[in-house]
C-alpha positions in Angstrom: -53.3 89.1 13.1 -57.1 89.3 13.0 -59.6 86.9 14.4 -60.2 85.3 10.9 -56.5 84.6 10.4 -56.3 83.0 13.9 -59.3 80.8 13.2 -57.8 79.6 9.9 -54.5 78.9 11.5 -56.3 77.0 14.3 -58.2 74.9 11.7 -55.5 74.2 9.1 -52.7 73.5 11.6 -54.9 71.3 13.8 -53.9 67.6 13.8 -57.5 66.4 13.7 -58.2 68.4 10.6 -55.1 67.0 8.9 -56.2 63.5 9.8 -59.7 63.9 8.5 -58.4 65.5 5.3 -56.0 62.5 4.8 -58.7 59.9 5.5 -60.9 61.6 2.9 -58.1 61.3 0.4 -57.5 57.6 1.2 -61.2 56.7 1.1 -61.6 58.6 -2.2 -58.7 56.9 -3.9 -60.0 53.4 -3.0 -63.6 54.5 -3.8 -62.6 55.7 -7.2 -61.1 52.4 -8.2 -64.3 50.6 -7.0 -66.5 53.2 -8.8 -64.6 52.6 -12.0 -65.3 48.9 -11.8 -69.0 49.6 -11.1 -69.0 47.8 -7.8 -71.9 47.9 -5.3 -69.8 50.1 -2.9 -68.1 53.1 -4.6 -66.6 56.6 -4.0 -69.0 57.9 -1.4 -69.2 54.6 0.6 -65.4 54.2 0.9 -64.8 57.8 1.7 -67.3 57.8 4.5 -65.9 54.5 5.9 -62.4 56.0 6.0 -63.5 59.3 7.5 -65.8 57.6 10.0 -63.2 55.2 11.2 -60.7 58.1 11.6 -63.2 60.1 13.7 -64.1 57.1 15.9 -60.3 56.4 16.5 -59.7 60.1 17.4 -62.7 60.1 19.8 -61.6 56.8 21.3 -58.2 58.4 22.3 -59.8 61.6 23.5 -62.6 60.1 25.5 -60.7 57.3 27.0 -57.4 59.0 27.6 -57.4 58.2 31.4 -59.2 54.9 31.2 -59.3 52.8 28.0 -58.3 54.7 24.9 -59.0 51.8 22.6 -62.5 51.1 23.7 -64.4 52.8 20.9 -61.8 51.9 18.3 -62.0 48.2 19.2 -65.7 48.2 18.4 -65.1 49.7 15.0 -63.8 46.4 13.8 -67.0 44.7 14.8 -69.2 47.3 13.2 -67.2 47.1 9.9 -67.7 43.3 10.0 -71.5 43.8 9.8 -71.1 46.4 7.1 -69.0 44.1 5.0 -71.5 41.2 5.4 -74.1 43.4 3.8 -72.4 43.4 0.4 -71.8 39.6 0.3 -74.6 37.6 -1.5 -75.1 34.4 -3.3 -76.1 34.3 -7.0 -76.3 31.3 -9.3 -74.5 29.0 -6.7 -71.7 31.6 -6.5 -70.7 33.9 -3.7 -70.3 37.6 -4.8 -69.0 40.6 -3.0 -66.2 39.0 -1.0 -63.5 41.3 -2.5 -65.7 44.4 -1.8 -66.3 43.3 1.7 -62.5 42.7 2.3 -61.7 46.2 0.8 -64.2 47.7 3.2 -62.4 46.0 6.1 -59.0 47.2 4.8 -60.3 50.8 4.3 -61.5 50.8 7.9 -58.0 49.8 9.0 -56.4 52.6 6.9 -58.8 55.2 8.5 -58.1 53.9 11.9 -54.3 54.1 11.2 -54.8 57.8 10.3 -56.9 58.5 13.4 -54.0 57.2 15.4 -51.6 59.5 13.6 -50.0 57.0 11.2 -50.7 58.8 8.0 -47.7 57.6 6.0 -48.6 54.0 6.9 -52.1 54.5 5.7 -51.0 55.9 2.3 -48.6 53.0 2.0 -51.4 50.7 2.6 -53.5 52.4 0.0 -50.7 51.9 -2.5 -50.7 48.2 -1.7 -54.5 48.0 -2.2 -54.1 49.6 -5.7 -51.3 47.1 -6.6 -53.5 44.2 -5.5 -56.6 45.4 -7.3 -54.8 46.4 -10.5 -51.9 44.1 -11.0 -53.3 41.0 -9.4 -56.4 41.2 -11.6 -54.2 40.9 -14.6 -52.3 38.0 -13.0 -55.6 36.2 -12.4 -56.5 36.6 -16.0 -53.1 35.0 -17.0 -53.6 32.1 -14.6 -57.1 31.5 -15.8 -55.7 30.8 -19.2 -53.8 27.8 -17.8 -56.6 26.5 -15.5 -59.9 27.7 -14.3 -63.0 26.0 -12.8 -66.5 26.3 -14.2 -69.8 24.9 -12.9 -71.8 23.2 -15.6 -75.5 22.3 -15.5 -76.4 19.9 -18.2 -80.0 18.8 -18.9 -80.4 15.7 -21.2 -82.3 12.5 -21.7 -81.5 9.9 -19.0 -80.0 6.7 -20.1 -78.0 4.1 -18.1 -74.8 5.3 -19.8 -75.5 9.0 -19.4 -72.9 9.6 -16.8 -70.2 7.7 -18.6 -71.0 9.5 -21.8 -70.6 12.9 -20.2 -67.4 11.8 -18.5 -66.0 10.7 -21.8 -66.8 14.1 -23.3 -64.9 15.8 -20.6 -61.9 13.5 -21.0 -61.9 14.1 -24.7 -61.6 17.8 -24.1 -58.7 17.3 -21.6 -60.7 18.6 -18.7 -61.0 17.3 -15.1 -64.6 16.9 -14.1 -66.0 16.4 -10.6 -69.6 15.1 -10.4 -71.8 17.3 -8.2 -75.6 17.1 -7.5 -77.4 14.8 -10.0 -81.2 14.8 -10.4 -83.3 12.3 -12.4 -86.9 13.3 -13.0 -89.3 11.8 -15.6 -86.3 10.2 -17.5 -84.6 13.7 -17.6 -81.2 14.0 -16.1 -80.2 17.3 -14.5 -76.5 17.0 -14.1 -74.1 19.3 -12.3 -70.4 19.2 -12.7 -67.4 21.1 -11.5 -65.0 21.2 -14.4 -61.3 22.5 -14.4 -59.0 23.2 -17.3 -57.6 25.7 -19.7 -60.0 28.4 -21.2 -59.5 26.9 -24.7 -60.5 23.5 -23.4 -63.7 24.9 -21.9 -64.5 26.6 -25.2 -64.0 23.2 -26.9 -66.3 21.6 -24.4 -69.1 24.0 -24.9 -69.0 23.5 -28.7 -69.0 19.8 -28.1 -72.0 19.9 -25.8 -73.9 22.3 -28.0 -73.5 19.9 -30.9 -74.9 17.0 -28.9 -78.5 16.5 -29.9 -79.4 14.7 -26.7 -78.6 17.7 -24.5 -81.7 19.8 -24.1 -80.2 22.7 -22.0 -76.7 23.8 -21.0 -75.8 26.3 -18.3 -72.2 27.3 -17.3 
């Protein structure tokens, strides 16, 4: 057996190499799903997160074998928290990126599991992630048909009965409305509502509001 064969055997039968290879696969699988949905963090990001967490866990065990083998690994969780916070942002009074931040956190845990030698556990976790991201999205769509909440911003002329008139419109469309921030400026009412109900009822509400001549602007 020559030196090259010995080198290849040393590499491909090395536990650390197998762990890094497995973490690359796990990160790539999750990253592909995020890439397909055109999210802010995609294939490269999730692959690097998984591999990085695996390496940190391996180093934690090797460097702290006689003292504290979990010292480095414990700080990985804190670091991933900062990384996840970077993809969360607020847009149009709505919080975006929570799911991506959560998946970053889960991917880190899968990479750490591989680093500690639990490769089967990690791939099982990856399967669960795919079920949640795939099947649960369809369930959410089905549930939204029976009830979803929309934020409405209505700008109209202010009259003493303006609030009662809007509430009547919501009731006529079989929707439950909660009054949010209200602004009256120069006899113009800027009215914000949180409205819940079936998707078909929301569509009916939009048509009703669009046909109302007193409403100058509608945002939902």
